[in-house]
Backbone as CSV, one residue per row, in Angstrom:
resi,resn,N_x,N_y,N_z,CA_x,CA_y,CA_z,C_x,C_y,C_z
1,MET,4.561,7.352,-11.644,3.400,7.040,-10.795,2.126,7.164,-11.620
2,ASN,1.230,6.188,-11.457,-0.023,6.278,-12.198,-1.011,7.187,-11.464
3,ASN,-2.217,7.308,-11.964,-3.191,8.224,-11.397,-4.061,7.596,-10.313
4,THR,-3.791,6.331,-9.983,-4.595,5.656,-8.965,-4.194,6.127,-7.576
5,ASP,-5.189,6.561,-6.796,-4.899,6.995,-5.442,-4.514,5.831,-4.540
6,VAL,-5.281,4.738,-4.650,-5.090,3.607,-3.749,-5.098,2.289,-4.534
7,ALA,-4.062,1.482,-4.339,-4.063,0.110,-4.813,-4.380,-0.796,-3.637
8,ILE,-5.512,-1.502,-3.714,-5.877,-2.486,-2.689,-5.379,-3.836,-3.174
9,ILE,-4.514,-4.463,-2.391,-3.883,-5.702,-2.825,-4.869,-6.871,-2.707
10,ASP,-5.086,-7.538,-3.824,-5.998,-8.670,-3.892,-5.189,-9.970,-3.990
11,TYR,-5.143,-10.707,-2.879,-4.445,-11.999,-2.901,-5.384,-13.125,-2.497
12,GLY,-6.698,-12.828,-2.559,-7.698,-13.861,-2.338,-8.208,-13.982,-0.910
13,LEU,-7.705,-13.141,0.011,-8.117,-13.251,1.414,-8.445,-11.891,2.019
14,GLY,-9.029,-11.015,1.220,-9.250,-9.661,1.707,-10.706,-9.243,1.760
15,ASN,-10.953,-8.277,2.617,-12.274,-7.662,2.748,-12.308,-6.480,1.764
16,LEU,-12.271,-6.793,0.459,-11.896,-5.809,-0.545,-12.953,-4.749,-0.803
17,PHE,-14.175,-5.142,-0.981,-15.149,-4.201,-1.520,-15.658,-3.207,-0.484
18,SER,-15.716,-3.600,0.790,-16.081,-2.625,1.801,-14.972,-1.586,1.966
19,ILE,-13.723,-1.993,1.808,-12.605,-1.042,1.860,-12.651,-0.126,0.640
20,LYS,-12.910,-0.709,-0.531,-13.020,0.086,-1.755,-14.122,1.135,-1.608
21,HIS,-15.262,0.709,-1.063,-16.383,1.641,-0.895,-16.023,2.778,0.056
22,ALA,-15.328,2.459,1.147,-14.927,3.489,2.104,-13.972,4.484,1.466
23,CYS,-13.032,3.990,0.673,-12.070,4.867,-0.007,-12.794,5.784,-0.996
24,GLU,-13.699,5.206,-1.769,-14.440,6.010,-2.754,-15.349,7.022,-2.057
25,HIS,-15.851,6.662,-0.891,-16.716,7.573,-0.130,-15.988,8.863,0.225
26,VAL,-14.669,8.790,0.424,-13.896,9.983,0.768,-13.195,10.574,-0.454
27,GLY,-13.591,10.120,-1.652,-13.111,10.751,-2.888,-11.848,10.185,-3.495
28,LEU,-11.464,9.004,-3.079,-10.241,8.398,-3.612,-10.560,7.468,-4.790
29,SER,-9.688,7.479,-5.797,-9.797,6.509,-6.881,-9.094,5.230,-6.442
30,VAL,-9.702,4.091,-6.761,-9.260,2.815,-6.197,-9.062,1.777,-7.299
31,LEU,-8.015,0.985,-7.157,-7.766,-0.157,-8.037,-7.529,-1.380,-7.168
32,ILE,-8.349,-2.417,-7.350,-8.119,-3.705,-6.690,-7.229,-4.518,-7.612
33,THR,-6.087,-4.954,-7.142,-5.098,-5.519,-8.051,-4.172,-6.510,-7.360
34,ASN,-3.613,-7.414,-8.155,-2.514,-8.256,-7.693,-1.325,-8.138,-8.640
35,GLN,-1.283,-7.022,-9.382,-0.212,-6.781,-10.335,0.868,-5.880,-9.715
36,SER,2.094,-6.349,-9.755,3.182,-5.654,-9.084,3.357,-4.224,-9.583
37,ASP,3.282,-4.033,-10.898,3.521,-2.692,-11.439,2.451,-1.708,-10.978
38,GLU,1.224,-2.176,-10.864,0.137,-1.298,-10.428,0.264,-0.963,-8.948
39,ILE,0.756,-1.905,-8.178,0.976,-1.672,-6.747,2.138,-0.697,-6.549
40,LEU,3.196,-0.885,-7.294,4.404,-0.069,-7.126,4.216,1.373,-7.579
41,THR,3.270,1.607,-8.496,3.111,2.958,-9.026,1.904,3.701,-8.468
42,ALA,1.131,3.055,-7.616,-0.010,3.738,-6.995,0.477,4.756,-5.971
43,LYS,-0.373,5.720,-5.665,-0.008,6.769,-4.721,-0.023,6.270,-3.278
44,SER,-0.787,5.207,-3.023,-0.818,4.574,-1.714,-1.253,3.132,-1.898
45,VAL,-1.057,2.327,-0.849,-1.361,0.903,-0.930,-2.059,0.466,0.361
46,ILE,-3.094,-0.347,0.203,-3.759,-0.961,1.348,-3.578,-2.472,1.268
47,LEU,-3.116,-3.061,2.363,-2.998,-4.518,2.484,-4.099,-4.990,3.427
48,PRO,-5.189,-5.537,2.877,-6.290,-6.030,3.718,-6.026,-7.461,4.148
49,GLY,-7.037,-8.107,4.718,-6.868,-9.516,5.015,-7.838,-10.039,6.034
50,VAL,-8.391,-11.214,5.751,-9.154,-12.001,6.711,-8.738,-13.443,6.519
51,GLY,-8.734,-14.233,7.594,-8.345,-15.629,7.469,-7.037,-15.922,8.161
52,ALA,-6.362,-16.963,7.699,-5.179,-17.481,8.371,-3.899,-16.862,7.833
53,PHE,-2.977,-16.580,8.734,-1.709,-15.940,8.412,-0.909,-16.750,7.390
54,GLY,-0.759,-18.044,7.640,0.047,-18.883,6.736,-0.520,-18.934,5.337
55,ASP,-1.829,-19.051,5.226,-2.485,-19.068,3.906,-2.223,-17.739,3.188
56,ALA,-2.298,-16.649,3.926,-2.092,-15.329,3.326,-0.668,-15.174,2.817
57,MET,0.302,-15.570,3.615,1.698,-15.445,3.173,1.975,-16.360,1.974
58,ASN,1.390,-17.552,1.964,1.544,-18.441,0.808,0.983,-17.795,-0.445
59,ALA,-0.176,-17.146,-0.315,-0.787,-16.497,-1.467,0.059,-15.331,-1.963
60,LEU,0.573,-14.540,-1.030,1.427,-13.411,-1.427,2.697,-13.896,-2.124
61,ASN,3.255,-14.986,-1.630,4.461,-15.535,-2.264,4.159,-16.085,-3.655
62,LYS,3.042,-16.800,-3.802,2.698,-17.378,-5.104,2.439,-16.297,-6.150
63,LEU,1.926,-15.173,-5.711,1.650,-14.065,-6.630,2.845,-13.123,-6.788
64,ASP,3.965,-13.468,-6.158,5.180,-12.634,-6.216,4.912,-11.205,-5.738
65,LEU,4.183,-11.092,-4.629,3.819,-9.772,-4.131,4.617,-9.358,-2.894
66,VAL,5.435,-10.244,-2.344,6.200,-9.896,-1.143,7.193,-8.775,-1.443
67,ALA,7.966,-8.933,-2.504,8.967,-7.910,-2.843,8.324,-6.560,-3.171
68,PRO,7.250,-6.508,-3.971,6.613,-5.219,-4.229,6.115,-4.523,-2.970
69,ILE,5.552,-5.282,-2.019,5.084,-4.663,-0.779,6.249,-4.086,0.007
70,LYS,7.342,-4.819,0.043,8.531,-4.309,0.741,9.109,-3.089,0.027
71,ASP,9.035,-3.089,-1.291,9.517,-1.919,-2.050,8.644,-0.695,-1.776
72,VAL,7.339,-0.904,-1.690,6.421,0.194,-1.371,6.787,0.802,-0.029
73,ALA,7.027,-0.064,0.955,7.397,0.423,2.284,8.730,1.169,2.254
74,ALA,9.685,0.634,1.501,11.035,1.214,1.485,11.077,2.590,0.829
75,LYS,10.211,2.812,-0.151,10.284,4.096,-0.861,9.377,5.168,-0.262
76,GLY,8.697,4.852,0.826,7.947,5.861,1.545,6.508,6.055,1.129
77,THR,5.999,5.187,0.256,4.592,5.274,-0.150,3.696,4.963,1.055
78,PRO,2.634,5.736,1.289,1.733,5.400,2.388,1.189,3.987,2.252
79,LEU,1.366,3.211,3.301,0.957,1.799,3.316,0.090,1.566,4.538
80,LEU,-1.126,1.041,4.307,-2.089,0.796,5.369,-2.429,-0.686,5.427
81,GLY,-2.236,-1.303,6.585,-2.625,-2.690,6.790,-3.863,-2.763,7.651
82,ILE,-4.795,-3.648,7.291,-6.060,-3.775,8.006,-6.303,-5.227,8.416
83,CYS,-6.603,-5.443,9.697,-6.915,-6.755,10.278,-5.749,-7.731,10.056
84,LEU,-5.958,-8.811,9.310,-4.849,-9.717,9.019,-3.716,-8.960,8.316
85,GLY,-4.078,-7.904,7.588,-3.052,-7.094,6.934,-2.076,-6.479,7.920
86,GLN,-2.549,-6.134,9.128,-1.611,-5.653,10.154,-0.674,-6.773,10.570
87,GLN,-1.238,-7.939,10.827,-0.417,-9.056,11.290,0.660,-9.456,10.279
88,LEU,0.306,-9.419,8.998,1.248,-9.812,7.947,2.474,-8.902,7.891
89,LEU,2.316,-7.667,8.348,3.423,-6.728,8.345,4.480,-7.049,9.390
90,TYR,4.141,-7.924,10.325,5.048,-8.284,11.411,5.993,-9.426,11.004
91,SER,6.906,-9.763,11.895,7.995,-10.678,11.533,7.561,-12.126,11.390
92,GLU,6.705,-12.598,12.328,6.292,-13.988,12.268,5.036,-14.205,13.100
93,SER,4.368,-15.334,12.831,3.118,-15.655,13.526,3.149,-17.112,13.976
94,GLU,2.433,-17.369,15.100,2.316,-18.732,15.613,0.998,-19.388,15.203
95,GLU,0.223,-18.721,14.349,-1.098,-19.237,13.979,-0.957,-20.477,13.086
96,PHE,-1.479,-21.618,13.562,-1.389,-22.898,12.837,0.058,-23.218,12.463
97,GLY,0.956,-23.090,13.440,2.368,-23.338,13.190,3.139,-22.045,13.147
98,SER,4.407,-22.127,12.820,5.250,-20.935,12.748,5.389,-20.486,11.303
99,HIS,5.095,-19.200,11.069,5.143,-18.667,9.706,5.858,-17.321,9.708
100,LYS,6.721,-17.126,8.738,7.406,-15.843,8.574,6.475,-14.841,7.911
101,GLY,6.512,-13.612,8.408,5.724,-12.543,7.822,6.561,-11.633,6.946
102,LEU,6.047,-10.458,6.656,6.753,-9.509,5.804,7.905,-8.820,6.538
103,ASP,7.877,-8.852,7.842,8.966,-8.325,8.676,9.227,-6.829,8.441
104,LEU,8.154,-6.083,8.204,8.287,-4.631,8.043,8.137,-3.903,9.379
105,ILE,7.456,-4.541,10.332,7.391,-4.042,11.699,7.905,-5.171,12.592
106,PRO,9.005,-4.969,13.305,9.551,-6.048,14.126,8.590,-6.461,15.235
107,GLY,8.343,-7.773,15.327,7.451,-8.275,16.356,6.800,-9.576,15.918
108,THR,5.963,-10.114,16.771,5.354,-11.408,16.531,3.823,-11.329,16.643
109,VAL,3.183,-12.412,16.194,1.731,-12.528,16.260,1.411,-13.792,17.030
110,GLN,0.516,-13.692,18.022,0.160,-14.885,18.785,-1.341,-14.950,19.051
111,TYR,-1.792,-16.148,19.410,-3.207,-16.379,19.710,-3.598,-15.716,21.024
112,PHE,-4.876,-15.364,21.127,-5.436,-15.087,22.430,-5.415,-16.386,23.251
113,SER,-4.969,-16.285,24.484,-5.051,-17.436,25.382,-6.495,-17.608,25.850
114,VAL,-6.799,-18.796,26.377,-8.131,-19.045,26.928,-8.302,-18.216,28.202
115,GLN,-9.367,-17.436,28.234,-9.595,-16.564,29.384,-10.968,-16.844,29.981
116,LYS,-10.978,-17.024,31.307,-12.244,-17.172,32.028,-12.396,-16.019,32.998
117,ILE,-13.506,-15.322,32.874,-13.810,-14.211,33.765,-15.185,-14.459,34.354
118,ASP,-15.236,-14.549,35.712,-16.494,-14.854,36.407,-17.115,-16.154,35.869
119,ASN,-16.221,-17.145,35.646,-16.618,-18.480,35.173,-17.189,-18.473,33.751
120,ILE,-16.978,-17.393,33.053,-17.416,-17.314,31.655,-16.168,-17.301,30.768
121,THR,-16.105,-18.220,29.828,-14.967,-18.282,28.912,-15.179,-17.280,27.779
122,LEU,-14.208,-16.392,27.603,-14.325,-15.409,26.521,-14.169,-16.104,25.176
123,LYS,-14.990,-15.706,24.241,-14.962,-16.322,22.923,-13.742,-15.866,22.131
124,VAL,-13.185,-16.778,21.387,-12.147,-16.492,20.410,-12.597,-17.127,19.102
125,PRO,-12.688,-16.360,18.031,-12.194,-14.991,17.878,-13.016,-13.939,18.629
126,GLN,-12.358,-12.810,18.889,-13.083,-11.657,19.360,-13.860,-11.088,18.166
127,VAL,-15.155,-11.002,18.303,-15.996,-10.463,17.224,-16.889,-9.390,17.818
128,GLY,-16.751,-8.165,17.343,-17.618,-7.097,17.788,-16.859,-5.827,18.124
129,TRP,-17.542,-4.948,18.815,-17.005,-3.633,19.109,-16.135,-3.673,20.361
130,ASN,-15.021,-2.960,20.300,-14.152,-2.817,21.466,-13.449,-1.469,21.387
131,THR,-12.917,-1.049,22.509,-12.377,0.293,22.656,-10.925,0.387,22.235
132,ILE,-10.579,1.462,21.532,-9.175,1.751,21.253,-8.742,2.913,22.145
133,ASP,-7.569,2.753,22.742,-7.029,3.759,23.648,-5.660,4.201,23.178
134,SER,-5.247,5.357,23.628,-3.923,5.874,23.318,-2.911,5.348,24.325
135,THR,-1.664,5.272,23.886,-0.594,4.865,24.808,-0.164,6.033,25.692
136,LYS,-0.661,7.228,25.389,-0.274,8.429,26.131,-1.506,9.077,26.749
137,ASP,-1.312,9.662,27.910,-2.411,10.360,28.580,-2.527,11.760,27.999
138,ASN,-2.986,11.782,26.739,-3.029,13.044,25.990,-4.183,12.947,24.992
139,PRO,-5.189,13.802,25.117,-6.340,13.732,24.199,-5.963,14.031,22.750
140,ASN,-4.784,14.617,22.539,-4.335,14.951,21.173,-3.206,14.027,20.711
141,ALA,-3.077,12.873,21.360,-1.958,11.982,21.070,-1.961,11.474,19.638
142,TRP,-3.133,11.457,19.006,-3.228,10.915,17.644,-3.155,11.988,16.562
143,ASP,-2.899,13.218,16.954,-2.722,14.283,15.955,-1.571,13.919,15.018
144,GLY,-1.755,14.143,13.740,-0.719,13.825,12.775,-0.703,12.373,12.342
145,THR,-1.671,11.585,12.807,-1.782,10.177,12.400,-3.120,9.969,11.696
146,LEU,-3.366,8.751,11.237,-4.635,8.452,10.570,-5.816,8.477,11.547
147,LEU,-5.538,8.587,12.827,-6.602,8.651,13.832,-6.864,10.087,14.311
148,GLN,-6.265,11.050,13.648,-6.529,12.427,14.051,-8.021,12.723,13.956
149,GLY,-8.571,13.274,15.026,-10.011,13.544,15.058,-10.832,12.446,15.717
150,VAL,-10.202,11.303,15.982,-10.841,10.215,16.714,-10.413,10.327,18.177
151,LYS,-11.346,10.252,19.077,-11.031,10.399,20.495,-10.595,9.066,21.111
152,PRO,-9.524,9.077,21.921,-9.205,7.871,22.679,-10.437,7.431,23.476
153,GLY,-10.696,6.117,23.486,-11.887,5.607,24.129,-13.010,5.309,23.147
154,THR,-12.745,5.555,21.865,-13.729,5.248,20.813,-13.776,3.740,20.572
155,ASP,-14.959,3.234,20.226,-15.121,1.822,19.898,-14.966,1.602,18.397
156,MET,-14.246,0.544,18.035,-14.086,0.124,16.665,-14.463,-1.364,16.559
157,TYR,-14.648,-1.840,15.318,-15.151,-3.203,15.097,-14.000,-4.180,14.827
158,PHE,-13.972,-5.269,15.598,-12.900,-6.267,15.526,-13.436,-7.645,15.132
159,VAL,-12.616,-8.383,14.410,-12.830,-9.808,14.160,-11.457,-10.459,14.068
160,HIS,-11.008,-11.138,15.157,-9.663,-11.736,15.097,-9.442,-12.710,16.244
161,SER,-8.552,-13.670,15.977,-8.164,-14.666,16.978,-6.752,-14.443,17.500
162,CYS,-5.973,-13.632,16.776,-4.588,-13.378,17.133,-4.354,-11.882,17.268
163,TYR,-3.238,-11.529,17.883,-2.889,-10.120,18.042,-1.377,-9.962,17.926
164,VAL,-0.963,-8.748,17.621,0.467,-8.480,17.406,1.138,-8.076,18.720
165,ILE,2.412,-8.426,18.810,3.242,-8.021,19.937,4.488,-7.344,19.359
166,PRO,4.506,-6.009,19.288,5.644,-5.314,18.697,6.891,-5.447,19.567
167,ASP,8.051,-5.493,18.919,9.319,-5.475,19.648,9.572,-4.105,20.267
168,ASP,9.136,-3.064,19.577,9.382,-1.693,20.011,8.041,-1.052,20.395
169,GLU,7.896,-0.692,21.662,6.624,-0.106,22.110,6.325,1.222,21.432
170,ASN,7.347,1.836,20.838,7.126,3.103,20.130,6.330,2.949,18.839
171,THR,6.199,1.702,18.363,5.407,1.460,17.156,3.916,1.260,17.493
172,VAL,3.580,1.223,18.767,2.184,1.028,19.187,1.433,2.352,19.060
173,LEU,0.408,2.368,18.238,-0.412,3.567,18.064,-1.645,3.524,18.953
174,THR,-2.277,2.354,19.056,-3.455,2.196,19.912,-3.358,0.881,20.681
175,THR,-4.017,0.844,21.814,-4.139,-0.404,22.568,-5.625,-0.727,22.791
176,THR,-5.896,-2.003,22.952,-7.240,-2.479,23.234,-7.126,-3.614,24.233
177,THR,-8.118,-3.753,25.095,-8.108,-4.816,26.103,-9.249,-5.792,25.839
178,TYR,-8.890,-7.059,25.752,-9.897,-8.123,25.623,-9.712,-9.054,26.803
179,GLY,-10.698,-9.081,27.704,-10.519,-9.801,28.947,-9.448,-9.126,29.785
180,THR,-8.379,-9.846,30.056,-7.262,-9.265,30.803,-6.067,-8.972,29.903
181,ILE,-6.211,-9.223,28.595,-5.084,-9.050,27.669,-5.152,-7.677,27.011
182,LYS,-4.143,-6.875,27.253,-4.024,-5.568,26.608,-3.061,-5.725,25.435
183,PHE,-3.546,-5.413,24.241,-2.739,-5.666,23.055,-2.662,-4.435,22.155
184,SER,-1.741,-4.479,21.237,-1.556,-3.379,20.278,-2.578,-3.546,19.149
185,SER,-3.570,-2.677,19.127,-4.599,-2.755,18.097,-4.329,-1.817,16.934
186,GLY,-3.265,-1.028,17.044,-2.857,-0.145,15.957,-1.357,0.054,15.994
187,SER,-0.749,0.053,14.827,0.704,0.170,14.721,1.072,1.305,13.772
188,ARG,2.211,1.916,14.035,2.702,2.970,13.125,4.220,2.976,13.131
189,LEU,4.794,2.887,11.931,6.238,2.945,11.774,6.551,3.622,10.432
190,ASN,7.093,4.833,10.518,7.410,5.622,9.325,6.160,5.792,8.457
191,ASN,6.190,5.306,7.218,5.051,5.475,6.308,4.027,4.359,6.415
192,ILE,4.196,3.475,7.393,3.296,2.337,7.563,2.368,2.582,8.757
193,THR,1.072,2.413,8.519,0.090,2.400,9.603,-0.736,1.136,9.448
194,ALA,-1.105,0.513,10.557,-1.879,-0.720,10.475,-2.808,-0.835,11.679
195,PHE,-3.981,-1.413,11.436,-4.983,-1.570,12.482,-5.487,-3.000,12.533
196,GLN,-5.701,-3.500,13.742,-6.329,-4.813,13.892,-7.818,-4.724,13.647
197,PHE,-8.404,-3.586,13.952,-9.847,-3.405,13.732,-10.116,-3.040,12.277
198,HIS,-11.393,-3.028,11.915,-11.816,-2.704,10.564,-12.393,-1.293,10.553
199,PRO,-11.649,-0.289,10.102,-12.207,1.062,10.044,-13.432,1.142,9.139
200,GLU,-13.420,0.376,8.048,-14.521,0.428,7.079,-15.804,-0.185,7.625
201,ARG,-15.728,-0.840,8.763,-16.908,-1.423,9.403,-17.200,-0.762,10.741
202,SER,-16.574,0.391,10.971,-16.655,1.046,12.286,-17.396,2.368,12.265
203,GLY,-18.316,2.527,11.311,-19.173,3.699,11.302,-18.449,4.998,11.011
204,ILE,-18.978,6.072,11.560,-18.456,7.412,11.273,-17.013,7.555,11.734
205,ASP,-16.694,7.026,12.906,-15.319,7.147,13.404,-14.342,6.395,12.507
206,GLY,-14.772,5.258,11.981,-13.895,4.525,11.070,-13.656,5.279,9.782
207,LEU,-14.669,5.990,9.304,-14.503,6.776,8.075,-13.509,7.919,8.248
208,VAL,-13.356,8.380,9.483,-12.345,9.408,9.753,-10.954,8.914,9.345
209,VAL,-10.700,7.629,9.569,-9.412,7.042,9.179,-9.199,7.209,7.682
210,TYR,-10.222,6.932,6.890,-10.094,7.037,5.437,-9.994,8.490,4.972
211,LYS,-10.680,9.373,5.658,-10.544,10.803,5.348,-9.106,11.261,5.597
212,ASN,-8.541,10.833,6.711,-7.153,11.188,7.014,-6.178,10.531,6.034
213,PHE,-6.508,9.305,5.601,-5.672,8.635,4.613,-5.685,9.413,3.292
214,SER,-6.859,9.923,2.908,-6.975,10.745,1.710,-6.120,11.998,1.826
215,GLN,-6.165,12.644,2.987,-5.375,13.864,3.193,-3.888,13.555,3.156
216,LEU,-3.513,12.402,3.687,-2.101,11.973,3.654,-1.630,11.782,2.221
217,ILE,-2.471,11.167,1.390,-2.118,10.964,-0.006,-1.943,12.291,-0.723
218,ARG,-2.867,13.212,-0.493,-2.784,14.526,-1.129,-1.553,15.288,-0.679
219,SER,-1.205,15.200,0.580,-0.019,15.913,1.055,1.258,15.266,0.515
220,SER,1.228,13.948,0.321,2.389,13.246,-0.264,2.575,13.651,-1.725
221,GLU,1.452,13.864,-2.431,1.530,14.307,-3.824,2.182,15.679,-3.926
222,ALA,1.908,16.533,-2.963,2.381,17.928,-3.017,3.872,18.054,-2.726
223,GLN,4.468,17.005,-2.170,5.883,17.093,-1.805,6.785,16.875,-3.024
């Protein structure tokens, strides 16, 4: 393992530098890379993403990064997906056709349907602040996760046209409601955590996610 705390995967469609800044703000060393060996030997990995699902998967395939990401997940390295990065971790997406994903979290990705509330059509993509809630009626439900210290009902910053639908409700870490659609805005499965919102653009509460990610990396080193 190299000395890099976090490898941020660069495949041409990521919100890289704001994530890098957030990681460095909490004391993590960061490498932005598309090199398999650097990804495989980092202490943790972040898969960012903005844009279209199919374009992102094509880029990952062209750079031969699909297998390294799956290897990272399989060996237990902390893996964090953000925005499109969460969607890519799922099995498939209907965005601009049918596209296979990384299939690390079983489930699908679909568009927001057209919603009219009080004769007002909700805009898609959803852009702006929205609330994240727990799936459990427990103020401490997020203890032991990257959201420890964040209260259910906190607002985070979103930019997206699609949302994930997990096959297993136990992988749902947070939910958010847009119009009448309640969707999984955060996922967790073993060493994988992923968010539809952007923690690095969500102020102090978003930085808590990176502080917890730093603590997770340090505790993984100690094992």
